[in-house]
N, CA and C atoms as a LAMMPS dump frame, in Angstrom:
ITEM: TIMESTEP
0
ITEM: NUMBER OF ATOMS
135
ITEM: BOX BOUNDS ff ff ff
-5.0000000000000000e+02 5.0000000000000000e+02
-5.0000000000000000e+02 5.0000000000000000e+02
-5.0000000000000000e+02 5.0000000000000000e+02
ITEM: ATOMS id mol type element x y z
1 1 1 N -369.486 -464.591 -476.349
2 1 2 C -371.572 -463.994 -476.446
3 1 3 C -371.725 -464.267 -474.476
4 2 1 N -372.81 -464.405 -474.959
5 2 2 C -373.997 -463.528 -473.535
6 2 3 C -373.785 -464.458 -472.906
7 3 1 N -375.573 -464.186 -472.304
8 3 2 C -375.955 -465.226 -471.809
9 3 3 C -377.237 -466.875 -472.902
10 4 1 N -377.344 -467.338 -471.65
11 4 2 C -377.396 -468.786 -472.798
12 4 3 C -378.637 -469.5 -472.052
13 5 1 N -380.336 -469.356 -472.033
14 5 2 C -381.461 -469.928 -471.698
15 5 3 C -381.726 -471.302 -472.653
16 6 1 N -382.165 -472.454 -471.77
17 6 2 C -383.852 -473.626 -472.023
18 6 3 C -384.485 -473.831 -472.379
19 7 1 N -385.787 -473.21 -472.945
20 7 2 C -387.335 -473.151 -472.722
21 7 3 C -388.119 -474.222 -473.658
22 8 1 N -389.012 -474.453 -472.831
23 8 2 C -389.617 -475.529 -473.418
24 8 3 C -390.992 -474.877 -474.191
25 9 1 N -391.609 -475.437 -474.804
26 9 2 C -392.802 -474.935 -475.631
27 9 3 C -393.532 -476.227 -476.34
28 10 1 N -395.03 -476.417 -475.951
29 10 2 C -395.829 -477.114 -475.959
30 10 3 C -395.343 -477.625 -477.483
31 11 1 N -395.786 -479.012 -477.312
32 11 2 C -395.769 -478.414 -479.001
33 11 3 C -394.524 -478.511 -480.211
34 12 1 N -393.162 -477.539 -479.551
35 12 2 C -392.428 -477.127 -479.988
36 12 3 C -390.934 -478.232 -479.437
37 13 1 N -390.788 -478.381 -478.773
38 13 2 C -389.388 -479.703 -477.631
39 13 3 C -389.034 -477.898 -477.498
40 14 1 N -387.763 -478.095 -477.075
41 14 2 C -386.86 -477.386 -476.374
42 14 3 C -385.545 -476.893 -477.294
43 15 1 N -386.049 -475.713 -477.122
44 15 2 C -385.16 -474.181 -477.688
45 15 3 C -384.022 -473.484 -477.079
46 16 1 N -382.675 -474.198 -477.369
47 16 2 C -382.485 -472.889 -476.124
48 16 3 C -381.861 -471.599 -477.45
49 17 1 N -381.584 -470.449 -476.662
50 17 2 C -381.384 -468.939 -476.61
51 17 3 C -380.66 -468.432 -476.121
52 18 1 N -379.83 -467.498 -477.091
53 18 2 C -378.578 -466.861 -476.755
54 18 3 C -378.854 -465.937 -477.467
55 19 1 N -378.359 -464.737 -476.2
56 19 2 C -378.084 -463.599 -475.711
57 19 3 C -376.491 -462.383 -476.043
58 20 1 N -376.111 -461.438 -477.072
59 20 2 C -374.932 -460.648 -476.62
60 20 3 C -374.733 -460.657 -475.167
61 21 1 N -373.193 -459.78 -474.984
62 21 2 C -373.089 -458.908 -474.294
63 21 3 C -373.755 -457.44 -473.735
64 22 1 N -373.918 -456.434 -475.373
65 22 2 C -375.755 -456.07 -475.641
66 22 3 C -377.613 -456.987 -475.343
67 23 1 N -377.376 -457.841 -473.973
68 23 2 C -378.662 -458.671 -474.306
69 23 3 C -379.889 -458.406 -475.273
70 24 1 N -379.577 -458.644 -477.076
71 24 2 C -380.157 -459.023 -477.311
72 24 3 C -379.401 -460.282 -478.26
73 25 1 N -380.868 -461.145 -478.232
74 25 2 C -381.275 -461.698 -478.973
75 25 3 C -380.572 -462.748 -480.315
76 26 1 N -379.851 -463.072 -480.021
77 26 2 C -378.902 -463.093 -480.791
78 26 3 C -378.815 -465.047 -482.154
79 27 1 N -379.638 -465.937 -481.18
80 27 2 C -379.988 -467.135 -481.507
81 27 3 C -380.7 -467.681 -480.81
82 28 1 N -381.577 -468.75 -481.648
83 28 2 C -382.925 -469.348 -481.102
84 28 3 C -382.181 -470.412 -481.727
85 29 1 N -382.414 -472.234 -481.235
86 29 2 C -382.138 -473.428 -481.785
87 29 3 C -381.949 -474.25 -480.929
88 30 1 N -382.92 -474.811 -481.592
89 30 2 C -383.633 -476.301 -481.337
90 30 3 C -382.471 -477.519 -480.924
91 31 1 N -382.552 -477.578 -478.864
92 31 2 C -381.191 -478.244 -478.568
93 31 3 C -380.954 -479.532 -478.457
94 32 1 N -382.199 -480.298 -479.296
95 32 2 C -382.125 -480.967 -480.046
96 32 3 C -382.775 -481.8 -481.388
97 33 1 N -381.329 -481.568 -482.314
98 33 2 C -382.454 -480.83 -483.866
99 33 3 C -382.572 -482.22 -484.031
100 34 1 N -383.984 -482.173 -484.846
101 34 2 C -384.99 -483.555 -485.45
102 34 3 C -384.974 -482.924 -487.158
103 35 1 N -385.29 -483.807 -487.983
104 35 2 C -385.216 -483.44 -489.714
105 35 3 C -386.587 -482.357 -489.288
106 36 1 N -386.196 -481.21 -490.317
107 36 2 C -386.773 -479.368 -490.211
108 36 3 C -387.052 -479.265 -489.797
109 37 1 N -386.233 -479.656 -487.864
110 37 2 C -385.785 -478.122 -487.397
111 37 3 C -384.984 -476.643 -488.111
112 38 1 N -385.183 -475.923 -487.698
113 38 2 C -384.507 -475.027 -488.568
114 38 3 C -383.37 -473.871 -487.395
115 39 1 N -382.098 -473.297 -487.36
116 39 2 C -381.664 -472.397 -486.141
117 39 3 C -382.273 -470.904 -486.991
118 40 1 N -382.144 -469.997 -486.257
119 40 2 C -382.996 -469.2 -487.159
120 40 3 C -380.784 -468.392 -485.583
121 41 1 N -380.306 -466.593 -486.882
122 41 2 C -379.674 -466.24 -486.469
123 41 3 C -380.121 -464.853 -486.398
124 42 1 N -379.989 -463.64 -485.257
125 42 2 C -380.21 -462.824 -485.941
126 42 3 C -378.719 -461.791 -485.618
127 43 1 N -378.646 -460.614 -486.481
128 43 2 C -378.154 -459.708 -487.178
129 43 3 C -378.232 -457.767 -486.611
130 44 1 N -377.96 -457.453 -486.053
131 44 2 C -377.656 -455.384 -485.58
132 44 3 C -377.491 -454.704 -485.814
133 45 1 N -377.657 -453.42 -486.306
134 45 2 C -376.735 -452.575 -487.121
135 45 3 C -376.696 -451.648 -485.512
C-alpha cells in the first residue's frame, strides 16, 4: 500500500488513514479500537 497518517479529532479519538499508490484513501480505522468503533474500507474501479 501507500502512505499512512494518524489524526486526532475532537471527541473521536485517533484515526489512522491509509492511501494506495494512486493516492486514493482506502482505509480509515481507529488507532486504538474500542467497543462500537468501525473500520471503513473504500474500493475504486
